[in-house]
C-alpha positions as CSV (number, residue, x, y, z in Angstrom):
1,M,-10.1,1.6,-2.8
2,E,-7.9,2.6,-0.1
3,I,-5.3,0.3,1.2
4,R,-4.5,1.1,4.8
5,A,-2.0,-0.4,7.7
6,P,-3.1,-3.1,9.5
7,L,-1.1,-1.9,12.8
8,T,1.0,1.0,14.1
9,G,4.2,0.9,12.3
10,T,7.2,2.7,10.6
11,V,6.8,2.5,6.6
12,L,10.3,0.8,5.2
13,R,9.6,0.4,1.8
14,V,6.8,1.5,-0.9
15,V,6.9,-0.9,-3.9
16,V,4.3,0.5,-6.0
17,S,4.4,4.2,-7.7
18,P,1.0,6.0,-9.3
19,G,-0.2,4.8,-12.5
20,G,1.4,1.4,-11.6
21,R,-0.7,-2.0,-11.5
22,V,-1.0,-4.4,-9.2
23,R,-3.1,-7.5,-8.2
24,A,-4.7,-9.1,-5.4
25,G,-2.2,-10.4,-3.2
26,E,0.7,-8.4,-4.4
27,P,2.3,-6.2,-1.9
28,V,2.3,-2.4,-2.0
29,A,4.5,-1.5,1.2
30,V,6.5,-2.7,3.7
31,L,6.2,-2.0,7.2
32,E,8.0,-2.5,10.4
33,S,6.6,-3.0,13.6
34,M,8.0,-4.7,17.1
35,K,11.8,-5.5,14.8
36,M,9.3,-7.5,12.7
37,E,8.8,-6.7,8.7
38,I,5.0,-6.7,7.6
39,A,4.3,-6.6,3.8
40,V,0.6,-5.1,3.4
41,E,-1.2,-6.4,0.2
42,S,-3.7,-5.0,-2.2
43,A,-7.2,-6.8,-1.6
44,A,-7.7,-6.2,-5.1
45,D,-6.5,-5.7,-8.6
46,G,-6.1,-2.1,-9.5
47,V,-3.9,1.0,-10.8
48,V,-2.3,3.1,-8.1
49,T,-3.4,6.7,-8.0
50,E,-1.9,8.0,-5.3
51,V,1.1,7.0,-2.8
52,R,0.4,8.7,0.6
53,R,3.1,7.5,2.9
54,Q,7.0,7.1,1.9
55,P,9.8,5.5,3.9
56,G,10.8,6.5,7.5
57,D,6.8,7.6,7.9
58,L,5.4,6.4,11.2
59,V,1.8,5.1,10.6
60,Q,-1.1,4.3,13.0
61,A,-3.4,1.6,12.0
62,G,-6.3,2.4,9.4
63,D,-4.4,5.2,8.0
64,V,-4.1,4.7,4.2
65,L,-0.9,4.2,2.2
66,V,-1.9,3.7,-1.2
67,V,-5.0,4.3,-3.2
68,L,-6.1,2.3,-6.1
69,D,-8.7,3.1,-8.8
70,A,-10.3,-0.9,-8.9
71,A,-11.0,-0.6,-12.3
72,G,-8.1,1.4,-13.8
73,P,-8.1,2.8,-17.0
74,G,-9.2,0.2,-20.1
75,G,-9.8,-2.6,-17.2
76,V,-6.6,-4.7,-15.4
């Protein structure tokens, strides 16, 4: 499952790392757009397999930020 940027902005923080577990509703990254901070949340439980953006990166709406394995090893 890919977690995408909801809008154009700058990545302020990535709060997950590969191998980490996340639950639905937990933030995976924080973007800044128009001087506002926007938390990007996971839509499902899973294990982070890839982090594709880093702090300072400019992203467009729809760019992939994080990739999850929704099943996760051994379930989540």
